[in-house]
N, C-alpha and C positions, 0 to 999 in steps of 0.2 A: 858810643852811647850805651849806658846801662839800660836794659829794657826787659820786658817780660820774658823774652826768649832766652836771654843770657841767664836770667835767674832760674828758668826751668832747666836749662842745661846743667847748671851747677847742681841742681837738685837730683839729677839723674845719677850722680855719684853716691847718693845716699840710699842705698838699697837695704840697709839694715833694718832694725826694728822700727816700727812706726809709732810705737807707744802702746801703753797698756789698754786693755779693753775695759775702761773704768766706768762706762755708763751702763746702768742696768737696762736689760733688754726691754723692760716694760715702759721705759721712759724715753725711747729712742725716736718717737715720732711726735710732731706737733699735733694739736687737736684736729686741725683740718685734714690731716692725713691718716687718722686712726682708721681701723678696719671698717667701721661704718661711719661715713663722712657726716659730721654735724653741719657742715656747710660754710660757716662764716669765719671771719678772720681771727688770727691770733694776735697780731700786732697792727696798730693803726695810730693815728694822731700825728702830731708835728714833732714830737721828741721820741726817738726810738733808740734803743741800745742793742747791739748785736755782739755776741761773744764767739770768737773763733778758737777752737780747741781740738785736741785729739779725742777720739771717742770710738764708737763702734756702731755698726748697723746690723740688725737682725734680718737675714734673708731666709725666708721659709724656716725659721727657727735656728739658723746657724749664724754665729757672730762673725762679721768681717770688720777689719780695721777701717777707720774712716777719719776724715776731717769734718767736724760738725759745726753748725751755726746754732748757738743757744742749746747745744747738747743733742741736736737732732739731725737726721738726714732723711728727707730734704729739710732745709731750715724753715723758719717761720714764714708763713704767707704774710706779705705786707699788703694790707688793704688800705689804699690811699684814695684821695679825692682830687680830681682835676681842679687846679686853681690854688691848692694849698701850698704852703712852704714846708719843706721837710728838713729836719735837723737829725742826722743819723750818726751816732757814735759807734765805732767799731773798736772793740777791745781784742787785742791779739794775745792769746795765751799759748800760742805755739812757740817752739824754739827756733823759728825761722820767720822771715818777713811774710806778710800776707797782704791781701787787697780784696776789695769787692768792686765789681763792674756791674753797672745797672743796664742790662742788655736791652737795647731798643729805646732807651729814654733819651729825650732831647734835653741837654743840660750844659752848663759851662764846662769846657774841656778839662779844667783843673779838677772837676768832680767825677770824671769818667772812670777813674780807678784802674789805670794801666801803669804799673811801675816802670819808671824810666822813660815814659812817654808823656803822661799827663800829671803824674805826681810821683814822689819818691818811694811810695809803698809804706806799709805800716810795720815798723820794726818789732822784733820779738819782745814781748812784754809791754809794747806800746799801745797807743790808741790814736785814732784819727776821726775827726768829725766831718762828715759830708754835709753840705748845705746847698740845697737847690730848690727851685720852684717846680711843681708838677704841672706841666703845660699840656699834657695829653691824657687820653683815657685809653683803656684796653687791657689786654693780657700780655704780660712781659715776665721777665725773670731776672735773677741776679746770681753772680757766681764769682769765684776767685779768678784772678789773672796772674797768679804767682805760682811758680814752681809746678808741681804736679797735683795741686790741691783740688782743682775742679774735678779731676778724674777720680779723686778719693772721696767725693761727696759734698764738696762745698758749693752748694747751689740751692736755690729756693724760688718760689713763684712770687709774682707781683700782680695784683689786680687793682686797676685804677678806675674808680667809678666816674662817669662823665658828670660835669657840673650841671647839665640840664636833664639828667636822667637818661636811662637806657632808651635807645631808639628801637631796638628789637626787644619786644616784650617776652618775658618768660616767667614761669611760676616758681622755679627754683634753679639753682646752678651748682655745679661741682667743678673743681679744678682737677684735671687729669694730667699730672706731671709724669712723663715717661723718661726713664733714665736707664743707664747700665752701670753695673758695679762688679768688680772682680775680687775674688779672694786672693788673687795674685797681685803683688805690688805693681803699679804702673811702670816703674823703672825696669822691673824684670820683664814685663811685656815688651817694652821697647827694645831691650837688649836682645830678646829672642827674635824680634822682627828685623833688627839690624843684621843678625846672623843668618836668618832665613825668612824672607818676607812672607812666604806662604805657610809659616809655622802653624797658624791657627786655622788654616783652610782644610777642613775635614771633608769637604764635598767635591773633591777633584773628580775628573772623569775617570772611569774605570772600564776594564774590558767587559765586565758584566753589564754596565750601563750601555755600552756600545751594542752589545748583543740584544739587549732588551729594547733598544730604540729610544732610550731616555736621554742619551747624550748625542753629541754631534756625529754625523756620519764620518767614516774614516778619512775621506779626502779633505773634509774641512778640518778635522783634527790635525792632520799632517801639515796643512797650510799654517794653522796657528802655531804648531810646533816649530816650523821653519822660522817664524818671526819671534820665537821665544816668548810668546804671549799665552796666557791662560784664560780661557773664556769663563772659568768659574771664579775668577779673581774679583768678586763683587765687593767684599769687605775684607780689610786686613786684620781686624779684631772682631772675632765672631762669638757665637754662643758656646764655642769650645772653651772659652775662658771668661765670658761675661754672663752675668745674670741680668735679666731684663725685668724692670720694676715699674710698678704703678704707685706713685706717691710713697716710694720707699718699700713697697711690698712685692714679694715674689708671688708667682701664680698660686701656690698652695695657701697663701695667706687669705685669699679671697677678699681683697679690699672691695667694699660695696658702696655704690652710690644709690641712694634711695629715690624713688619717684612714686607718684600716685597715677594710676592709669588716666590718660587724657591730658595730663599736664604737658606744658611746653618746658623742656629741660635744656638749659644751656650748659654745655660741656666745654670747658676752656682747656684745650689740649696744648701742652708745652713740651717740646723736645729738648730736654736738659741732658741728653746723653752725651758722653764724651766722644764716642766713635760709632754710633748706630743711627742709621735712618730707619724709620718705622713705617710699615704699611698699616694704617688704622682703619678698622671697620667694626661694625656691630651687626653681626649676622642676624637677619630678620628685621633690621631697621635701616631705612634711609635717613640721611640727615641733611640739613640745610647749612652750608658754610656761610657764616654771616660776618666773619672778620678774619683777616690775615695779618699776622704780625702786629696785632692790636688795632688795625685800621679797618673800619667798617667797609664791607663790600656788598654789592647787590646779592641777595641770597641765591645760591646755586645748589641744586639738589644733586647729591652724589651718594654712592654706596661705599666709597673708599677714597682715601687720599694717602699719598706718600709724603712724609716730611722729614727734614734733615735736622741735625743738631743746630739749635739757635732759632728755629722757626716756631711760630704758634698759630693755631687755628681755633676759632670759636665756632661751634656748631649748635644747632637746635635740633633736638629729637622729640618726637611725640609718641611715646609708647602707649598703645591703647589696651594691650592685653595685660592681664594680671599674672605675669610670669617674669622670670629672670631672663636677661640678655647678657651675653658675653661682650665685654669691651676688649678688643684684641689689638695689640700692637706687635705685629709680626716683624721681625728684623728683615731688612731689605734682601739679605742673602738667604733668608729662611732657615737660619741655623738655630733659631730660638724665638720665644714669644713672651711678651708681657701680657698678663690677663687680669682683668678685674670683672666685677659684676655690676650691672644696672638692674635693680630689683625693687619691687614694691614693699618688701619686708626684709629685715635682717635675717641672716642664716640661709638665704636662698643662694643657689649657685647654678649658672648655666654651663652646659658642656662647652668647652673650648673646641674650636675646629682643629683638625689636624694641620700640621705644617704643610704648606703646598710645596710642590716640586721646586727645587732650587732653580733660579734662572740661569741662563747663559748669556754672556755678552755676544754681540753680533757685529757685523761689519759697520753698522750705523754707529756703534760705540767707538769705532776706530776712525770715524769721519770718512768712511769709504763705501757708502751705500750706493755704488754705481757699478753697472756691469762692465766687465772687460778690463778692470783695473789690475795693474800689477801690485798686489797688496804689499808684498815685502818691500818693493821699491818705494811705494807711496809712503809707507810708514817712516822712511828715513829721509824724505825730501824736506828741504827747508823752504816753506812757502814765501813768495815775494812780499807778502804783507807782514811778515814777522822777521825783519832783518836783525832784530836785537836778540833773537833766540838762536842758539847754535847747539848742535849735538855735542855731547861731552859726557864726563863722568856723572853729572847730575841731571842729564836730560837724555832719556832713551828713546823718545819719539816726538815727532812734530805732527800736529793734526793737519793733514793735507787739504781737507775741504770742510772746515767747520760749518755746521748748519744750526739754524735756529730750532731748538728742541723744546721751546716753551709750550708747544702744543702736545707734547708727549706726557703720558701719565706717570712716567718714572720707570726705573729699571725693573723688568719682570712683570709689568702690569699691562702690556699691550693686549694680551688675550685674557684679561681677568674675567670677562663674561658679564660684567656689569659696569655701571657708570663710575669712572674714576676721575678725580679732579685733576685739571692741568692749570698751569699758570695763565693760559689764555682764557680760562673760564672766569678769572677774577676781574671784576670791574669795580672801581671805586664808587662808593655810594655818593660821594660829593665830588665836585670839580676839584682838580689839583690846585694847590695854592700858587704854584708858579708854572705857567704854561708857555714860557718863552722857549724858543728853539735853542738847543745847546750851541754854544759858540765854537766848541771844538770837541774832539774825541780823544780819549785816552784808551789805548788798547793794552790789556794786560793778559799775558799768557800764563796759564796755570800749568806748571811743568814739574817733572819729577823723573826719578829712576827707581822703578819698583825693585829691581835687582839689588840695589844698594839701600833701599828705603830712604831715599833723599827726596825732599819736597821743596818747591821753590816757586817764585814768580819771575817770569821772563828769564828763566835759567839761573837765577841768583837767589840764594837764601837770604834771610833777613840780615845776617851778619855780613854778607858779601855785598849787599846793596847799600852803598854809602849815602845815596841821595834819596830824599823822600819824593813822593809824587806831589808836585806843587799845583795848587789851584788858588784862585783869588776869592776873597769873601764876597759872596753874592754872585759869583760867576756860575753860569749854567754850563755844565759839562756832561758829556755822554761818556760813560765807561762801557767798554765792550770787553767781556771776559771770554777768552778762548781756552777751552780745555784741551790740552795737548796730552793728557794722560788717559789711562784706561779706567780711572775711578771717578765717581761723582765727587764734587767738592762744593760744600755749602760755604759761600763767601759772605762775610759780615763786614759792614762798614760802621764803625762806631759813630755815635753822635748825630746821625742823619737818618732821614727817611728818603728813599729814592723811588722814582717811578719806573716800573718795568716797561720796556718798549715792546708791547704785545698787540698793538693795533687799536687801542681803545682811546687814543687821543687824550683829551683833557680829563678823562676818567680812568687813566692808567692806574693799575693797582700800586699802592705805596707799600714798600717793605723795607726791612733793614737787613735781611738775610735772604740769599737766593741760592738755590742749588743748581750748579752747572753740570749737566750730564756729560759723560764721556763722549767725545766726538762732537760736542755741541758748543754753542756760544750763546751768551746772554748779554743784552744791552740794557742799560738803565740810565736815566737822566737824574742829575742831582744838582742842588744849589748849595754852594760852599758855605759852611758855617765856621767862623774863625776858630782856630785851634790846631793841635796836633792830634790826629785820630788814628787809632789802630785799624788796619784793614787786613783781614786774614781769613784763612780757611777755618771753619769751626769744627772740623775733625781735629780733636785736641792734639794728637800726636803729629799730624801734618803741620799744624801751626808750630809746635815745639821744634820740629825738624827744619823749619825755615819758610813755610808758605805764609809769609806775612810781610807787610809793608807799613809805612807810615804815610798817611795822606796829610800833607801840611797845607793848611788854609790860612792865607795871610791877606790883609787888606791891600788894595791898590795903593802904590806910593802916592802920598799926598792926599789920599782919600780918607773918608771917615772910617773909623775902626768898627 
């Protein structure tokens, strides 16, 4: 089957010129993303046209090659309304196929935008019209599912206003879209990772770190060395090659969101990065998380949250002081930082905090947080509950004792010293629409071999797995994701909202993307919606290299469609 993965692999061979930098630097950003945010939408209504083309992105004054939507990176904010019908025409001015996927939206599968899975793609010089009803509200985003285009800038935000008005009142709002971008072509990045998976890890342990007490003690370091594991292997694409952006702006650009002291300000955070999980905080301000992945949750007050590519969080802040605050998106491995300003007036800037000490993986991240275990032996053991996964060239370890880590704040945040959001903190504001118990469970192992930069599910890449994951229309199924690797993986199921199993019963939080920590497992329940749906890791290069499946939902024979 032709699919997004095969198209991406073909694109890897195209490492030459990406095209001229033909867009003027002053016109690279839509109105909503200009250095002082004016706040409201650029495109709305029931008929919208988007144009995909080569262009460029200015990062702290330096131009980088990009794939643009209507000439900008990020592309236009789509401001829509729940209950409307949308007709959206995409014109492809590239010399290759393209697509747009509406991340998190519930829609007919033919409109989902995954080439080779739900539609053929949009040919070079061609056009395609998406038509679907807007059935939900909240904060979402859209991006390419073709070749390497998403990693080159083809993404943008979506805000859908609820038909009955916002339930959480605020005085003003800002979209805060975090992303990563490189002056190095994605195909070159991938080629270097295939040759040396730690190529961009500039934070490995050193003798000086050992002597200063900043790194692991010698006996722990030797144990990790015997297992050929690196506890600093937090992210495979780092600040050594990536710039971290807020609404397309680097830290020196000082993108600014305005407020008046005493206002309730809604910040809609979107992680549109290709390869980066961010730790988000506003030093000096706590915030109330009021929505996750577009779905309202009971407000929970925290000082920081970690979120992965594909996830969104809406928060309310109430700045009382007449001063500037830094909006900080620190990369999970702490190799870089996206920075913007929340201020009462333009031209103000808050000092960004220093990068915190980079984290180290622990035995918990290997699924081995128990005393007296033979670590090296356990790392190679094939557990009884995963007979479908075997060690081999594409699988370098099996998680011996996967644990529920939905109560963890994320990698490196256990000792943050303040309140950090966890998945278990999220409680749906409304009862779940389907509270039936699941009829069966599907267990999926997230597998890989870091030495070879190979990524897969159940030990097979997308191209090796010839059968989809089948469920029936309307069937209630529990998915359990087991992370057998040393890296966190944000897993996204297209076309569905699922309920995380975190102990909140009929108020389980509903999401479309969930981060599975190393050594961990996550369960969620879902009701099948007819169609062929992509199911994949949202770390872009992990998906490209094979951590992807198709969930095929079909009606029961003889039943209604």
